[in-house]
PLY file of the C-alpha trace (Angstrom):
ply
format ascii 1.0
element vertex 199
property float x
property float y
property float z
element edge 198
property int vertex1
property int vertex2
end_header
-5.09 16.74 -23.06
-4.24 13.57 -21.20
-3.90 14.07 -17.49
-0.81 12.66 -15.85
-0.50 11.26 -12.36
2.83 10.14 -10.92
2.75 7.35 -8.35
5.41 8.13 -5.78
6.73 4.58 -5.59
9.32 2.31 -7.16
7.36 -0.77 -6.09
6.20 -2.31 -9.37
3.51 -4.34 -7.60
1.87 -1.13 -6.38
2.28 0.64 -9.72
0.58 -2.21 -11.58
-2.24 -2.42 -9.02
-2.97 1.32 -9.14
-2.61 1.47 -12.96
-5.13 -1.32 -13.22
-7.61 0.55 -11.00
-7.24 3.84 -12.89
-7.40 2.18 -16.33
-10.81 3.64 -17.31
-10.28 7.21 -16.10
-8.29 8.67 -18.99
-5.52 9.47 -16.51
-2.03 8.39 -17.54
-0.23 6.75 -14.63
3.54 6.62 -14.26
5.74 5.29 -11.47
9.09 6.61 -10.27
10.92 4.19 -12.56
10.05 6.73 -15.28
11.80 9.49 -13.29
15.16 8.07 -12.16
16.36 11.47 -10.87
13.65 11.67 -8.20
14.99 11.82 -4.65
14.55 8.91 -2.26
12.05 10.02 0.39
12.91 8.87 3.88
9.80 7.34 5.44
10.39 8.59 8.97
6.79 9.43 9.88
5.05 7.87 12.86
1.91 7.06 10.87
1.01 5.89 7.37
-0.58 9.30 6.82
2.65 11.16 7.75
4.66 9.07 5.28
2.11 9.26 2.44
1.84 13.06 2.70
5.63 13.50 2.84
6.18 11.29 -0.25
3.41 12.96 -2.26
4.60 16.50 -1.42
8.28 15.77 -2.10
7.68 14.12 -5.49
5.07 16.66 -6.60
7.39 19.57 -5.79
10.39 17.90 -7.44
8.60 17.01 -10.69
6.05 19.85 -10.68
3.38 17.24 -11.44
0.44 15.78 -9.48
1.79 12.97 -7.29
-0.11 10.21 -5.53
1.66 8.41 -2.70
0.51 5.43 -0.78
1.79 4.27 2.55
0.43 1.03 3.72
1.27 -1.92 5.85
0.19 -4.64 8.17
-0.98 -4.19 11.76
-1.03 -7.35 13.89
-3.00 -7.12 17.13
-0.89 -9.73 18.97
2.21 -7.62 18.17
0.65 -4.34 19.40
0.10 -3.11 15.85
3.53 -4.03 14.50
5.00 -4.10 11.88
2.89 -1.00 11.01
4.91 1.71 9.27
7.92 -0.66 9.31
6.10 -3.34 7.27
8.44 -3.15 4.24
11.60 -3.28 6.39
10.34 -5.41 9.28
13.23 -7.89 9.03
15.81 -5.16 8.28
16.53 -2.35 5.78
17.21 -4.68 2.82
14.59 -7.28 3.77
12.77 -9.23 1.04
9.07 -10.12 1.28
10.17 -13.63 2.23
12.39 -12.31 5.07
9.53 -10.22 6.45
7.05 -13.10 6.24
9.48 -15.43 8.00
10.03 -12.96 10.84
6.27 -12.51 11.25
5.70 -16.28 11.43
8.49 -16.66 14.00
7.04 -13.92 16.24
3.57 -15.47 16.08
4.77 -19.05 16.48
3.01 -19.64 19.83
-0.08 -17.53 19.10
-3.23 -19.60 18.39
-5.17 -18.95 15.19
-8.06 -17.19 16.95
-5.67 -14.57 18.33
-3.91 -13.75 15.06
-6.18 -10.85 14.02
-4.57 -8.33 11.71
-5.44 -5.69 9.16
-3.88 -4.12 6.15
-4.14 -0.32 6.30
-3.53 2.07 3.42
-3.43 5.85 3.27
-3.34 7.55 -0.14
-2.18 11.16 -0.40
-2.50 13.39 -3.47
-0.29 16.48 -3.75
-0.54 19.06 -6.54
2.35 21.38 -7.45
2.00 24.80 -5.86
-0.83 23.70 -3.56
-0.05 23.27 0.13
-3.15 21.18 0.89
-2.82 17.42 0.47
-5.93 15.26 0.08
-5.88 11.86 1.85
-8.03 8.73 1.77
-7.81 5.62 3.96
-8.84 1.99 3.56
-8.52 -1.06 5.82
-8.98 -4.78 5.26
-9.43 -7.17 8.22
-8.08 -10.71 8.36
-5.94 -13.23 10.24
-2.29 -14.21 9.92
-2.10 -17.80 8.74
0.41 -20.32 10.08
1.86 -20.95 6.63
1.98 -19.10 3.31
-0.34 -19.93 0.42
-1.01 -18.46 -3.02
1.03 -17.10 -5.92
-0.47 -13.66 -6.52
0.15 -10.30 -4.87
3.24 -9.30 -2.92
4.37 -8.45 0.60
2.40 -10.23 3.31
-0.38 -11.38 0.94
0.57 -15.11 1.20
0.03 -15.02 5.00
-3.09 -12.83 5.13
-6.22 -14.96 5.50
-9.55 -13.38 4.60
-11.77 -15.32 7.00
-15.07 -14.74 5.18
-13.55 -15.82 1.85
-11.52 -18.70 3.27
-8.70 -17.54 0.99
-5.33 -15.88 1.33
-4.91 -12.43 -0.17
-2.28 -14.09 -2.43
-4.95 -16.45 -3.85
-7.06 -13.61 -5.24
-6.88 -12.34 -8.81
-6.08 -8.64 -9.35
-9.80 -7.93 -9.83
-10.82 -9.79 -6.67
-8.06 -8.17 -4.64
-8.76 -4.61 -5.76
-12.44 -4.98 -4.84
-11.71 -5.75 -1.16
-8.11 -4.74 -0.40
-7.10 -1.82 1.81
-5.57 -0.09 -1.22
-8.62 -0.89 -3.34
-10.97 0.62 -0.75
-8.83 3.76 -0.37
-8.69 4.02 -4.18
-12.49 3.75 -4.47
-12.84 6.72 -2.11
-10.21 8.62 -4.10
-11.87 7.86 -7.46
-14.94 9.84 -6.40
-12.75 12.96 -6.04
-9.93 12.49 -8.55
-11.51 14.08 -11.63
-12.30 17.28 -9.75
-8.85 17.39 -8.16
-6.71 16.93 -11.28
0 1
1 2
2 3
3 4
4 5
5 6
6 7
7 8
8 9
9 10
10 11
11 12
12 13
13 14
14 15
15 16
16 17
17 18
18 19
19 20
20 21
21 22
22 23
23 24
24 25
25 26
26 27
27 28
28 29
29 30
30 31
31 32
32 33
33 34
34 35
35 36
36 37
37 38
38 39
39 40
40 41
41 42
42 43
43 44
44 45
45 46
46 47
47 48
48 49
49 50
50 51
51 52
52 53
53 54
54 55
55 56
56 57
57 58
58 59
59 60
60 61
61 62
62 63
63 64
64 65
65 66
66 67
67 68
68 69
69 70
70 71
71 72
72 73
73 74
74 75
75 76
76 77
77 78
78 79
79 80
80 81
81 82
82 83
83 84
84 85
85 86
86 87
87 88
88 89
89 90
90 91
91 92
92 93
93 94
94 95
95 96
96 97
97 98
98 99
99 100
100 101
101 102
102 103
103 104
104 105
105 106
106 107
107 108
108 109
109 110
110 111
111 112
112 113
113 114
114 115
115 116
116 117
117 118
118 119
119 120
120 121
121 122
122 123
123 124
124 125
125 126
126 127
127 128
128 129
129 130
130 131
131 132
132 133
133 134
134 135
135 136
136 137
137 138
138 139
139 140
140 141
141 142
142 143
143 144
144 145
145 146
146 147
147 148
148 149
149 150
150 151
151 152
152 153
153 154
154 155
155 156
156 157
157 158
158 159
159 160
160 161
161 162
162 163
163 164
164 165
165 166
166 167
167 168
168 169
169 170
170 171
171 172
172 173
173 174
174 175
175 176
176 177
177 178
178 179
179 180
180 181
181 182
182 183
183 184
184 185
185 186
186 187
187 188
188 189
189 190
190 191
191 192
192 193
193 194
194 195
195 196
196 197
197 198
């Protein structure tokens, strides 16, 4: 019997990235676009972990299926860790990726390159119906915020996130390259060690 895992997100970028990573596991992956009746989960937690657990639990209970939620975002040292859990709505509730990137560039306008350290952080949470324990995994990816966007791949802040040791933006990496080093990719690798036993 094929095992099914629901990704608790409507973000197609995330669904495609996670589908790609789970391609060889025999686990069928679906996103919330396949379940239009699912409730919107308010991300009101103070940490990525709070939000990931809440999303996974809510969707798993609603659908009575295993649900994997990810909460992730960008932490910029010069902004005291912002945008953090507000990464997706940094420039406002309906903000586009472009709006968020523009706001970030404006806030860092006078900050020199050597002080633009940042990291992407991801927490994955897996909830199973009828089980109160939620498994979590975390991954981080260190970099710098560039002074201008570059690259056509990825989504979110990828065009501004410079991987110093690669000399490339996150948005210049192919899916394969990105999943091998990204915050979500690293959290997924940790999860993959456990997933077969958990489902």
